C-alpha positions as CSV (number, residue, x, y, z in Angstrom):
1,M,104.4,71.6,122.6
2,F,104.7,70.0,119.2
3,A,106.9,67.1,118.1
4,S,109.7,68.0,115.9
5,Y,109.8,65.9,112.8
6,K,113.7,65.1,112.3
7,K,114.4,65.2,108.6
8,H,115.8,61.6,107.5
9,N,115.9,59.5,104.6
10,N,113.2,57.9,104.2
11,K,114.0,55.4,101.2
12,L,114.3,52.3,103.6
13,Y,111.3,52.8,105.5
14,N,109.4,53.3,102.1
15,N,111.5,50.1,100.7
16,L,110.0,48.0,103.4
17,V,106.3,49.3,102.6
18,K,107.1,48.2,99.2
19,L,108.6,45.0,100.3
20,S,105.1,44.4,102.5
21,R,102.7,45.1,100.0
22,N,104.0,42.4,97.6
23,K,101.1,40.7,96.1
24,F,103.0,37.1,97.0
25,F,102.0,37.6,100.7
26,Y,98.2,38.4,100.1
27,Q,97.4,36.3,96.9
28,D,99.7,33.4,97.2
29,L,100.1,33.0,100.9
30,C,96.5,34.2,101.7
31,L,97.6,36.2,104.7
32,E,94.9,39.0,105.7
33,D,95.5,42.0,104.1
34,K,95.6,44.7,107.0
35,I,97.5,47.3,108.4
36,E,99.1,44.5,111.5
37,T,100.0,42.2,108.8
38,R,101.8,45.0,106.9
39,I,103.3,46.1,109.7
40,T,104.8,42.8,111.0
41,L,105.7,42.1,107.7
42,I,107.8,45.6,108.0
43,F,109.1,44.4,111.0
44,F,110.5,41.0,110.3
45,H,112.1,42.8,107.1
46,F,113.5,45.3,109.5
47,A,114.7,42.8,112.1
48,L,116.5,40.5,109.5
49,I,118.3,44.0,108.5
50,L,119.0,44.8,112.3
51,Q,120.4,41.6,112.8
52,I,122.9,41.7,109.6
53,C,124.1,45.6,110.7
54,R,124.7,44.5,114.1
55,N,127.1,41.8,112.7
56,K,128.8,44.6,110.9
57,E,128.5,46.7,114.1
58,E,126.9,49.5,112.2
59,K,124.9,52.4,114.2
60,T,121.2,51.9,113.7
61,Q,119.4,54.1,116.1
62,D,118.1,57.0,114.0
63,I,117.2,54.5,111.5
64,F,114.8,52.5,114.1
65,D,113.6,55.9,115.5
66,N,112.8,56.7,111.7
67,I,111.0,53.6,110.9
68,F,108.5,53.8,114.0
69,Q,108.0,57.7,113.7
70,N,106.9,56.7,110.2
71,I,104.6,54.0,111.6
72,E,103.4,56.4,113.9
73,Y,102.6,59.1,111.5
74,N,101.1,57.0,109.2
75,L,98.4,55.9,112.0
76,R,97.8,59.5,112.5
77,E,97.3,60.0,109.3
78,I,94.4,57.5,108.6
79,G,92.3,59.1,111.8
80,H,93.4,57.5,114.6
81,G,93.7,59.8,117.6
82,D,96.2,60.0,120.1
83,V,95.5,58.0,122.8
84,F,95.0,54.9,120.3
85,V,98.2,55.9,118.4
86,N,100.1,56.0,122.0
87,T,98.6,52.8,123.2
88,K,99.1,51.0,119.6
89,M,103.0,52.3,119.3
90,K,103.7,50.4,122.8
91,K,102.3,47.1,121.6
92,L,104.0,47.4,117.9
93,T,107.2,48.2,119.8
94,R,106.6,45.1,122.0
95,V,105.9,42.9,119.2
96,F,108.9,44.2,117.2
97,Y,111.7,43.4,120.0
98,D,109.9,39.8,120.3
99,I,110.5,39.4,116.7
100,L,113.8,40.7,116.9
101,V,114.9,38.7,120.5
102,K,113.4,35.6,118.8
103,L,115.2,36.1,115.4
104,D,118.6,36.7,117.4
105,N,117.9,33.5,119.4
106,L,117.5,31.0,116.4
107,D,119.2,27.7,117.0
108,T,121.1,26.3,114.2
109,N,118.1,24.5,113.0
110,L,116.7,27.9,111.5
111,S,113.9,26.7,109.7
112,K,111.9,24.9,112.2
113,D,112.2,27.9,114.6
114,M,111.5,30.1,111.9
115,E,108.3,28.5,110.8
116,K,107.0,28.5,114.8
117,L,107.8,32.5,114.9
118,I,106.0,33.1,111.4
119,K,103.2,30.5,112.6
120,N,102.7,32.6,115.4
121,Y,102.4,36.0,113.7
122,F,101.0,35.3,110.4
123,F,98.6,32.2,110.2
124,N,95.8,30.6,112.2
125,K,94.4,27.3,111.3
126,S,93.8,26.9,107.6
127,K,94.0,24.4,105.1
128,D,97.4,25.3,103.4
129,E,98.9,26.5,106.7
130,R,102.1,24.1,106.2
131,I,102.8,24.7,102.7
132,N,102.1,28.3,103.2
133,I,104.7,28.7,106.6
134,G,107.0,26.8,104.5
135,K,107.3,29.5,101.6
136,L,107.1,32.1,104.0
137,T,110.3,30.9,105.8
138,S,111.8,30.3,102.3
139,Y,111.2,34.1,101.4
140,F,112.5,35.4,104.5
141,D,115.6,32.9,104.2
142,K,116.6,34.3,100.6
143,F,115.7,38.1,102.1
144,K,118.6,37.5,104.5
145,V,120.6,36.1,102.1
146,F,120.2,38.8,99.7
147,C,120.9,41.0,102.3
148,F,123.8,39.6,104.0
149,D,125.5,40.0,100.4
150,L,124.7,43.8,100.1
151,D,126.9,47.0,101.2
152,V,125.4,47.9,104.4
153,K,125.2,51.3,103.9
154,N,122.9,50.5,100.7
155,M,121.0,48.2,102.7
156,L,120.4,51.1,105.7
157,N,119.7,53.9,103.0
158,G,117.3,51.6,101.3
159,S,119.0,51.3,97.9
160,F,118.1,47.5,97.3
161,N,115.7,45.8,95.0
162,F,114.6,42.3,96.5
163,L,112.7,40.2,94.0
164,Y,111.2,37.0,95.4
165,K,111.0,34.3,93.0
C-alpha cells in the first residue's frame, strides 16, 4: 500500500542538484530557470557519470533508482499529485534514456554531435545560441574529463567538487 523508501546515500543526487543550480547556466548561458531545465542538466551530468562507470564495469542500478526516486519525491513535495507525477516520471525516464543513448552513440567528432544534442534539449532560437551551445558543450567536455580522472567509488557516492572555469 505504501511505498517504502530504501535508505541511500543521497550525496550524489545532492551534488547533481548543486551542479544543475550553477549560476553559469542561467546567467551566462541564459537557460530558462525552471524545473525541467534543472532536471535535464541533472540527466546530462548523470549520463556522463554512468558512461564512465560502465567503462569501468561498476554496478549502478541502485544509484539510478535513487536519483529517479529523489526526483519523484521532489515533484510530490512541490505539490503535484499521483497522476501528474506518474506521467511526468515516464516522460523524464524517456528523456534520460534518450540522452544516455545519444551520448553513447556519439561519433569521434564529439563536439558536433554533442552540440546537436545540447541544442535539442536546451536552446530555442536565440541570438547567442551558437556561442551558448559552444560554451555548454565545453562545460560538459570538461565535466567528463574531470569525472574520468576520479575514483569510481568517490564519483558514485558524490564525493567530488567540479568547478567550471
